[in-house]
C-alpha positions in Angstrom: -33.1 85.7 -72.2 -29.7 87.3 -72.6 -26.9 85.2 -71.2 -25.2 88.0 -69.5 -23.3 87.7 -66.2 -26.3 88.4 -64.0 -28.6 85.8 -65.7 -25.8 83.2 -65.7 -25.5 83.6 -61.9 -29.2 83.1 -61.5 -29.2 80.0 -63.7 -26.3 78.6 -61.8 -28.0 79.3 -58.5 -31.2 77.6 -59.6 -29.2 74.5 -60.8 -27.3 74.3 -57.5 -30.4 74.6 -55.4 -32.2 72.0 -57.5 -29.3 69.5 -57.2 -29.3 70.1 -53.4 -33.0 69.5 -53.1 -32.8 66.3 -55.2 -29.9 65.0 -53.1 -31.8 65.8 -49.8 -34.9 64.0 -51.0 -32.9 60.9 -52.1 -31.1 60.7 -48.8 -33.8 62.1 -46.5 -32.9 59.8 -43.5 -29.3 60.8 -43.7 -30.2 64.4 -43.9 -32.6 64.1 -40.9 -29.9 62.4 -38.9 -27.4 65.1 -39.7 -30.0 67.8 -38.8 -30.6 66.1 -35.4 -26.8 66.0 -34.8 -26.4 69.7 -35.7 -29.4 70.6 -33.6 -27.9 68.7 -30.6 -24.6 70.4 -31.1 -26.2 73.9 -31.3 -28.8 73.3 -28.6 -26.8 75.0 -25.8 -26.4 78.1 -28.0 -30.0 78.1 -29.0 -30.9 77.8 -25.3 -28.6 80.8 -24.6 -30.3 82.8 -27.3 -33.7 82.0 -25.8 -32.4 83.0 -22.3 -31.1 86.2 -23.8 -34.4 87.1 -25.3 -36.2 86.4 -22.0 -33.6 88.1 -19.7 -33.4 91.1 -21.9 -36.9 92.1 -20.8 -35.9 92.7 -17.1 -32.5 94.0 -18.2 -34.0 96.8 -20.2 -36.5 97.6 -17.4 -33.6 97.9 -15.0 -31.5 100.0 -17.3 -34.2 102.3 -18.6 -36.7 102.6 -15.7 -35.2 101.6 -12.4 -31.9 103.5 -12.9 -33.2 106.3 -15.0 -32.0 108.8 -12.4 -28.4 107.5 -12.8 -28.7 107.7 -16.6 -29.7 111.4 -16.4 -26.6 112.2 -14.3 -24.4 110.5 -16.8 -21.3 109.9 -14.7 -18.4 108.1 -16.3 -18.3 105.4 -13.6 -22.0 104.6 -14.1 -21.9 104.7 -17.9 -18.9 102.3 -17.8 -20.4 99.8 -15.3 -24.1 100.2 -16.0 -24.5 97.1 -18.1 -22.5 94.9 -15.7 -24.5 96.0 -12.7 -27.9 95.7 -14.4 -26.9 92.3 -15.8 -25.9 91.0 -12.4 -29.1 92.3 -10.9 -31.1 90.6 -13.7 -29.5 87.2 -12.9 -29.9 87.7 -9.2 -33.6 88.5 -9.8 -34.1 85.3 -11.8 -32.2 83.3 -9.2 -34.4 84.9 -6.4 -37.5 83.9 -8.3 -36.3 80.3 -8.6 -35.3 80.3 -4.9 -38.9 81.4 -4.0 -40.3 78.7 -6.3 -38.1 76.0 -4.9 -38.0 76.7 -1.2 -41.4 78.3 -0.7 -43.8 76.9 -3.3 -42.3 73.4 -3.7 -42.7 72.4 0.0 -46.4 73.4 -0.2 -46.7 71.4 -3.4 -45.1 68.4 -1.6 -47.6 68.8 1.3 -50.5 69.0 -1.1 -49.2 65.9 -3.0 -48.6 63.9 0.2 -52.2 64.8 1.4 -53.5 63.8 -2.0 -51.8 60.4 -1.8 -52.8 59.9 1.8 -56.4 60.6 1.2 -56.6 58.7 -2.1 -58.5 55.7 -0.7 -61.2 57.9 0.7 -61.4 59.9 -2.6 -61.8 56.6 -4.5 -64.5 55.5 -2.1 -66.3 58.9 -2.5 -66.0 58.6 -6.3 -67.3 55.1 -6.3 -70.3 56.2 -4.1 -71.0 59.1 -6.4 -70.8 56.8 -9.5 -73.0 54.2 -7.9 -75.7 56.9 -7.1 -75.7 58.1 -10.7 -75.7 54.6 -12.2 -78.7 53.7 -10.0 -80.5 56.9 -11.1 -80.1 55.8 -14.7 -81.6 52.4 -13.9 -78.4 50.3 -13.8 -78.6 47.3 -11.4 -76.3 46.8 -8.5 -75.1 43.6 -10.1 -73.8 45.6 -13.1 -72.1 48.0 -10.6 -70.4 45.1 -8.8 -69.3 43.6 -12.1 -67.9 46.9 -13.2 -66.0 47.2 -9.9 -64.6 43.7 -10.4 -63.6 44.5 -13.9 -61.7 47.5 -12.6 -60.0 45.3 -10.1 -59.0 42.8 -12.8 -57.8 45.7 -15.0 -55.7 47.0 -12.1 -54.2 43.6 -11.5 -53.3 43.2 -15.2 -51.7 46.7 -15.2 -49.7 45.7 -12.1 -48.5 42.5 -13.8 -47.5 44.5 -16.8 -45.5 46.9 -14.7 -43.7 44.0 -13.1 -42.8 42.6 -16.5 -41.4 45.8 -17.9 -39.7 46.8 -14.6 -36.2 45.4 -15.7 -36.4 47.4 -18.9 -37.4 50.5 -17.0 -34.4 50.0 -14.7 -32.1 49.6 -17.7 -33.3 52.8 -19.2 -32.8 54.7 -15.9 -29.1 55.2 -16.8 -30.1 56.7 -20.2 -32.6 59.0 -18.4 -29.9 60.1 -15.9 -27.5 60.8 -18.8 -30.1 62.8 -20.6 -30.7 64.9 -17.5 -27.0 65.6 -17.1 -26.7 66.6 -20.7 -29.7 69.0 -20.3 -28.1 70.5 -17.2 -24.8 71.0 -19.1 -26.7 72.6 -22.0 -28.5 74.9 -19.7 -25.3 75.9 -18.0 -23.6 76.7 -21.2 -26.7 78.5 -22.4 -26.7 80.7 -19.3 -23.1 81.6 -19.9 -23.7 82.3 -23.6 -26.8 84.4 -22.8 -24.7 86.6 -20.4 -22.2 87.2 -23.2 -24.9 88.1 -25.6 -26.6 90.5 -23.2 -23.3 92.1 -22.2 -22.2 92.7 -25.8 -25.6 93.0 -27.5 -24.9 96.4 -29.1 -21.5 95.3 -30.4 -23.0 92.1 -31.8 -25.8 93.9 -33.5 -23.3 96.3 -35.0 -21.2 93.4 -36.3 -24.2 91.8 -37.9 -25.1 95.1 -39.6 -21.5 95.4 -41.0 -21.8 92.0 -42.5 -25.2 92.7 -44.1 -24.2 96.0 -45.5 -20.9 94.7 -46.8 -22.3 91.8 -48.8 -25.9 92.8 -49.7 -27.4 95.8 -51.5 -28.2 98.7 -49.2 -32.0 98.4 -49.5 -32.0 94.6 -48.8 -29.6 95.0 -45.8 -31.7 97.8 -44.4 -34.8 95.6 -44.8 -33.2 92.8 -42.9 -32.1 95.1 -40.1 -35.7 96.4 -39.8 -37.0 92.8 -39.8 -34.5 92.0 -37.0 -35.7 94.9 -34.9 -39.3 93.8 -35.5 -38.5 90.3 -34.4 -36.7 91.5 -31.2 -39.6 93.8 -30.4 -42.2 91.1 -31.0 -40.4 88.4 -29.0 -39.9 90.8 -26.1 -43.5 91.9 -26.0 -44.7 88.2 -26.2 -42.3 87.0 -23.5 -43.2 89.8 -21.1 -46.9 89.3 -21.9 -47.0 85.5 -21.3 -44.9 85.8 -18.1 -47.2 88.5 -16.7 -50.3 86.6 -17.6 -49.0 83.4 -16.0 -48.1 85.2 -12.7 -51.4 87.1 -12.5 -53.7 84.2 -13.3 -51.8 82.0 -10.8 -52.0 84.5 -8.0 -55.7 85.2 -8.6 -56.4 81.5 -8.8 -54.7 81.0 -5.4 -56.5 83.9 -3.8 -59.9 82.8 -5.1 -59.4 79.2 -4.0 -58.3 80.3 -0.6 -61.3 82.5 -0.2 -63.7 79.8 -1.2 -61.7 77.2 0.9 -61.0 74.9 -1.9 -58.4 72.2 -1.2 -55.0 72.0 -2.9 -54.9 75.8 -3.5 -51.1 75.9 -3.8 -50.8 72.9 -6.0 -53.6 73.8 -8.4 -52.7 77.5 -8.6 -49.1 76.6 -9.5 -50.3 74.2 -12.2 -52.7 76.8 -13.6 -50.0 79.5 -13.6 -47.4 77.3 -15.3 -49.7 75.9 -18.0 -50.9 79.5 -18.7 -47.5 80.0 -20.4 -48.8 77.7 -23.2 -50.8 79.9 -25.6 -54.6 79.1 -26.0 -54.5 75.5 -24.8 -52.6 76.1 -21.5 -55.6 77.5 -19.7 -57.7 74.4 -20.6 -54.9 72.0 -19.5 -54.5 73.7 -16.1 -58.2 73.8 -15.6 -58.7 70.2 -16.5 -55.9 69.0 -14.1 -57.3 71.1 -11.2 -60.9 70.0 -11.9 -59.8 66.4 -11.9 -58.0 66.7 -8.5 -61.0 68.5 -7.0 -63.4 66.0 -8.5 -62.0 63.2 -6.4 -62.6 65.2 -3.3 -66.0 66.5 -4.1 -67.6 66.7 -7.6 -69.5 69.9 -7.0 -66.3 71.6 -5.9 -64.7 70.8 -9.3 -67.8 72.3 -11.0 -67.5 75.5 -9.0 -63.7 75.6 -9.7 -64.3 75.4 -13.5 -66.9 78.2 -13.2 -64.5 80.4 -11.2 -61.6 79.8 -13.7 -63.9 80.7 -16.6 -64.9 84.0 -14.9 -61.3 84.6 -13.9 -60.0 84.2 -17.4 -62.6 86.6 -18.8 -61.7 89.3 -16.3 -58.0 88.8 -16.8 -58.1 88.7 -20.6 -60.5 91.7 -21.0 -59.4 94.0 -18.2 -56.2 93.2 -16.4 -54.0 91.8 -19.3 -54.6 94.8 -21.7 -53.9 97.3 -19.0 -50.6 95.8 -17.8 -49.2 94.3 -21.0 -50.8 96.7 -23.6 -51.2 95.6 -27.2 -50.6 92.0 -28.1 -48.2 90.7 -30.8 -50.5 92.0 -33.5 -51.6 88.7 -34.9 -55.3 87.9 -35.8 -56.9 85.2 -33.8 -57.2 82.7 -36.6 -53.4 82.9 -37.3 -52.7 82.6 -33.5 -54.5 79.3 -33.5 -52.7 78.2 -36.8 -49.3 79.2 -35.3 -49.9 77.2 -32.1 -51.2 74.1 -34.0 -48.3 74.0 -36.5 -45.6 74.9 -34.0 -46.9 72.3 -31.5 -47.0 69.6 -34.2 -43.4 70.3 -35.3 -41.6 71.2 -32.1 -44.0 70.4 -29.3 -44.5 72.9 -26.4 -41.5 74.9 -27.4 -43.0 75.2 -30.9 -46.2 76.6 -29.3 -44.3 79.2 -27.4 -42.1 80.3 -30.4 -44.7 79.8 -33.1 -46.8 82.9 -32.2 -44.1 85.6 -32.3 -42.5 84.0 -35.4 -45.9 84.0 -37.1 -46.5 87.6 -36.0 -43.2 88.7 -37.6 -44.0 86.8 -40.8 -47.5 88.2 -40.9 -46.3 91.8 -40.4 -43.6 91.6 -43.1 -46.0 90.0 -45.6 -48.7 92.6 -44.8 -46.3 95.5 -45.3 -45.0 93.9 -48.6 -48.6 93.6 -49.9 -49.3 97.2 -49.0 -46.1 98.4 -50.7 -47.0 96.4 -53.9 -50.5 97.8 -53.9 -49.2 101.4 -53.6 -46.7 100.8 -56.4 -49.5 99.6 -58.7 -51.9 102.5 -57.6 -54.6 100.1 -56.3 -56.8 101.7 -53.7 -59.1 100.3 -51.2 -62.1 101.2 -53.4 -60.5 99.3 -56.3 -60.3 96.2 -54.1 -63.9 96.6 -52.9 -65.3 97.0 -56.4 -63.1 94.3 -58.0 -65.2 91.6 -59.7 -68.5 93.3 -59.2 -69.4 93.5 -62.9 -67.8 90.2 -64.0 -69.7 87.6 -66.2 -72.5 90.1 -67.0 -73.7 90.4 -63.4 
């Protein structure tokens, strides 16, 4: 290897990276603590970036679709104030949705919860009778049933004693919980303000990023990063709009179906199903399990019919309604969707599940395009790949 200037830079970069990796491994706990501190410091801005990605969907819809007539006229006043007006309408729309959720849905949820608590003794009695019938059908004696009931009573008493013992600790941690809630609210407030700035100046910010990339990187690499950024923005926007649309549709259809079939707790269960539908893959199972459990305490067969209805509803929604409204998905094969949800959930929890799919879709698309480009450069066709290894080892 010639020790010219370019190779010396590469060797120096490899040495520096190796030293940094070694230091990080040797002081992993310190690095982890520093990373948590930086993450906490940047959390309001990360929240603002997430808000900007989400709010950009209705903002673009207002600018490009709702006010298309004003865009065609092209008056100076409209062109000057279009972004501010649409941005204000976007935040008013989000606030209106939260108002509906808080002042219309929440009281119904409170009524359903109060009714659930009030009728809990009757539900437990019904559940005990149903369990007794099935235990007798399987040949279990009444003495065993009574013993099981007494065991449950003893277990409940032990649990009550444990709660009484840890109550002082729980009261002591209440202040920490309150402090955490205040910090979260402050972070959300700062994030909302930051998201408004990002959305108001998004074209200027994108242009500034392009200037930095083209100033310090080769033209082809800078152009590649800009294309990757556009792909990321498009993928996240499609994924956010798709998940929100799916959650609203499945929640409304669940409420309509439960109201038609006169199932109890329609508002409560439909809200739970709609909210959990935001979680990819596993959200539908979580919402269905919670709803089935609540209905099971009222009447076991109602829970069975609820599960059947949700299964049919999900098939109709995923095969007919969702493709028509949302269009194509994020373009990620099913096995990689499952992989992205599992890895993202294990690392970052529910937020990792939500962000993992669009990130994996972007990485998958970039890697797929890189593979295709390399194959074209090496003149390897689809037929070459199909016949590769056919005649190896004398076969």
